[in-house]
N, C-alpha and C positions, 0 to 999 in steps of 0.2 A: 621274379628274377632275384637271385641272391647277390649280395654286395661283393662276394668274393671275386666275381667276374670283373669288378671295376676298381680293384685295389691298384694304386700306383706305387710300385715298388722301387722306382728309380727316384729317390728323394735326396735332398741335401740334409746334412746333419751339422749341428753346432754344439759347442760346449756351453753349459749354462752360464759360465762366467765370461763369455765373450761380450764385447761391446755391441750395443744396438746399432750404432752408426756403421760398424764394420759389416753388418749382414744385410743392410737395407737393400742394396742392389740385388743380391741373391734372393732376398725375400720377395721383392717386387716381381722378379722374373718367375719364381716358382710358386708364388702365392702362399706357400707354407714351408716351414723348415722344422725338421724333427730335432728335438733337444735330447742329447744323450750325454751320459758321463760314464766312462769305462764300459761302453757298450750296453749300458742299462738305459732303457727308455724312460724318460722323465716327463715328456709331454710334447705338445706341438705349439709352435708360435706362428701366428698368421699376421697378415698386414693389418688387420683390425686390432690385434693386440698391441701393436706399436702405436697406431694412430690414437687409440684411447688411453694409452699408458705411456706418457713421456718419461721413460726411465733410461738409466745409463746402461745397465746390464740386462742381458737376456733373462736371467733368472727372476729379475724384478717384474718383468712383463708376463712371466709364465703363470698360467692358471691351470688348476687341476682339471684334467680332461679324462673322462672315463673311456676306456677302450670299448669298442663295439665289436661284437662277434661277427666273423665273416659269413656265418650261416644265416644271419638275419637278412630280411628282404629289403628292397629299395624303399618301400613305403615306411617301414619301421625306422630306417636310417634317416629319411627326410623328416619324419616326425620328431626325432631326437635333435636334429639340427635346428629345426624351428623352435623347439622348446628351450634349447640352450643358446639360441642365437649364434650358431656356429656355421661357417661355410665349409669347414673341413673337420673330419673326425679320424682319429687313429683306429686301425682295425687289427684285431688279434685272431689268431687261430690256436685254439686250446690254451688260451691265456698268454700266448707269446705274440708280441707286436710284429706285424707283417708289413704294414704300409698305410697309405692314406686313401680316403675317398673324399671327393669334392662335390659340393652341392650342385654347382653349375654343370658338371659332367653327368650327374645323375638325371638332372632335369633335361639335359640335351638328349640323353638316351630315351627318356620317356616321350619327349616331343617327336623324335625320329620314329620311335616304335608306334606311336599313335598315328603318325602320318602314313607309315607303311600299312598299318591296320585299316586306316580309312581307304587307302588305295585298293587294298585287297578286298575290302567290303564292296567297293564300287565295282570291281571286276567280277566278284561273285554275284552281285546283284544283276549285272548285265548278262552274265551267263545264265542265271536263273530266269531272267526275263526272256532270253533267247529260247531256253528249253520250254518254257510255258507257251511261247508263241509257236514253237514247232509242234507241240502236242495239240494246241488249238487248231493248227493248220491240218494236222493229220485227221483229227476228228471232223473237221470241215470237209475234207476230201472224202472220207468214208461216208459222211452223211449225204454228200451231193454227187461227186464225180463217180464213186463206185455204185451208188444207188441207181443212177440213170441208165448205165448199160444193162443192169439186171432187169430193169423195167422193160427195156427194149427186147431183151432175150425172152422174157415172160410173154411179151406181146407177140413175138414170132411163134413161140411154142403154142400159145392159145389159138392163134390162127390155124396152125397145122392140125391141132387137135379137133377143132370145130369144123374146119372146112377143107381138110386134106383130101377127102374123096372128091370134092368138086374142083380142086385145083389140077391143072395139067402139070406135066413133069417140069416144064420150064418155070412155072410159078413156084412150085415146091422147091426147086433148086435155088431160085432167087432168095426165098425165105431162109433156107439152110445156110447159104453163103452169108446172108446178113447176120444170122446167129453166130456163125463162125467168126466173122470179123469183130462183132461185139465181144465175143468171148476172149479173143486174142487181145483186144484193147483192154478189157477188164483185167486180164492176166498181167499185162505189162504194168498197168496202174498198181496192181497189188504187189507185184515184184519190186517196183520202185519204193513203195511204202515199207515193205519188209526189209529191204536192204538199208533204207534210211534208219529204221528202228533198230536193226541189229548193229549198225555202225555206231549209233548213239549210245547203245548199251555196251559197246566194246566187244561185241561178239564176232566181229569180222577181223580175223587175224591177217597179218601181212606175211605171206609165204612165197618169197621170190624163188624162181627156178630158171634154168636156161631154156628158152623157148624161141620159136620162129614166128615173127610177127605176121608173115604171109599166111601161115597155117591158121593162126587165130582169126585173122581177117576173113579167110575163106569160110571157116566154120560159122562165123557170125553172119556173113552174107547169106549163106545157105539156109540158116534158120529164119531169115527174113524174106525169103524168096517170094512168098505169097503177097507180102506187103508191097514190094516194089513192082512186082509183075501186074498186080491189080491196077496200079496207076501207070503201067507201061513205062516205068522209069528204067533207064539203062545205068548200071553201075559198072564203072571201069576201075581196075586196081593195078597198081604197079609197086613192087618192092624189090630192092636189090637182092641178089641171090644169097648173100651172106648177112641178111638183116636179122641177126641173132641177138636177142635181148636177154637181160637178167631182170625179170620182173615177176610180179604175181599174175599168173596166167588168167585167173578168174576175174581179177580186177581189170586187166587190160581188155578182156572180152566184154565186160560190163561197160567200160568206157566207149569202146567201139560200137557196141549195140546201141547205146544212148545217142551217140553222135550221128550214126547212120540212120537210126529211127527218126531223129529230129529232121535230118536232111530229107528223108522220104516224106515226112509229115508236111514240110513247108515247100516241097517241090511240086509243081503242077504236073498233071498227066502228060506223059511224053517227055518229061525232063531228063536231066543227066546228073549223076553223082560220081565224083572221083575220089578214090581212097588210095593214097600213095605215101611212101616214106623215103627219106633221104638221110644220109649221114651228115651231121653238122656239129662241129665243135665237140667231138668225142661223144655225141649223143645220137640217138635215132629220132628224127623229127617226123611225126606222122601227121598227115593232113587229110581232113574230110571236107571236100569242096562240093557245093551244089549250085545250081542256077535257079534256085527257088525265089521266094518273095523277099528274102533278106531280113535285116533287122535295123531298127532306128538306133541312133547314138545312145539314147538313154538306156535302152534295153541292153546294148553291148556292155555298158559300164556296170550293169547290175546282175548280169546273167548268173554269176556263181555265188550269189548271196541268198540264203534261205529266206531272209526277211523281205526280199523283193517278191519272189514267187509270183510273177505275173505270167499266167499261162495264156497262150493264144490257141485258137482253133486252127487246125491245119487247112490246107487248100481244099480238102474234102471233109471239113468239119471234124477232123480227128482231135481227140482230147489228150491231155497230158496232166501230170501231177505238179510239175514245176520242181520236182526233186531230182530229176535226171542229171542235169548239169551240175547241181550242187554235189551230188554223189561223185560225179566225174572229178570235180575239184578235190574232194576229200581223198579219193583213191590216188590221184596224181600226187597229192601232198605226202601220202605215205611212202611214195617212191622218192621223195625229195626233188621232184621235177616240176615243170610248169605247164599250164594249159592256158590258151588265150584265143581270141578271135581277131582276125585281120580283115581289113577292108578289101573289097573286091572291086575290080574295074566296072563290072556289070552288076546286075542284081544277083542276089544269092548270098550265101554265107560261107566263110572259110574258117574252120576250126583247126587249130594246131596244138599238139602236145608233144612233149619229149619223154623219152624213156632211156634208162642206162643200157648201153650195149655190153654184150659179153666179150671179154678179152681173154684169149686163150692162155695168155701168160699169167692170168690172175688165178692163183691156186685156191684162194678162198671161195671163188665162184665155183670152181670145179668140185670142191669138197661138199658143197651144199646141194649139188644137183647130180644125179646119177646118170641121166641120159639126156641127149639133145632132143629126143623125140617125146619128152614128157608133155 
């Protein structure tokens, strides 16, 4: 950093033939006074000059001081101050006096800069540690959680290859359904991993449009029909007729898919899930409620943190990556909204999140979205 950024240009001036006693108060206040005669720079007098030179006139206390160029760096200036035992130096630009620099102000800047640098380094270190932990976690999931379903699928296919002729139709159908369930589970695991990786690399853009929450919800539930019907779970939905939001449709679908998938995973056979929305404080609040096995307090406090990543088997031993809820939080953050879990009177989980509603009188929203049916 060059010293030109630290020049003090609002300084006091004094005639070299002024009395020392007359300037003491001003000198103590400003730490230094510029000595001029007919607008010509003669030097700088500091408190140290008076202390060590008990003279009557300013000129008698004045020592020759070399001007330092404004293009020099802080380090060079401090070295000159140490070499000349000066706490203040006059600064010039192209040989013309411009102002003063003070040792204590330069050291203060260095101290603050080092403190900011240290804090920045700590933040970067934590971010790096978090990235390394995330990558280690992904590798761990690939090595274990993705490998296991493939082993199961291979086992099913080997049985069909070697013993298909001896199996009756019911047994063959059972094996095929097992393969299908494992394939879907593996696909969901892989999709979570890919979404996480793409988000970390900044490849998932935020593209809000005007859309209907009930339509998104119906599409997501339709995609998951096999999952909840297999467990004989009933899903009920309710949304106001005018529940129009301004949000990234793909992100909202991913959030609902993860929350409903978790509800199915932790709800026992014959259970119930409710998905509904209400208007609250100029927002649309969406709720995914189930009567499953619920969560303990520790899990509730850490659900949205990647470093927690505690995965549990579902009621039918379904697996997950631990990325789903973390991704939900990141997608909600992109909307500037909130996601949280509330306590339920009975067993089960109650997840809530908010989304911005579409307002017809907001022209900015209208310009960015061409159709309500997107």
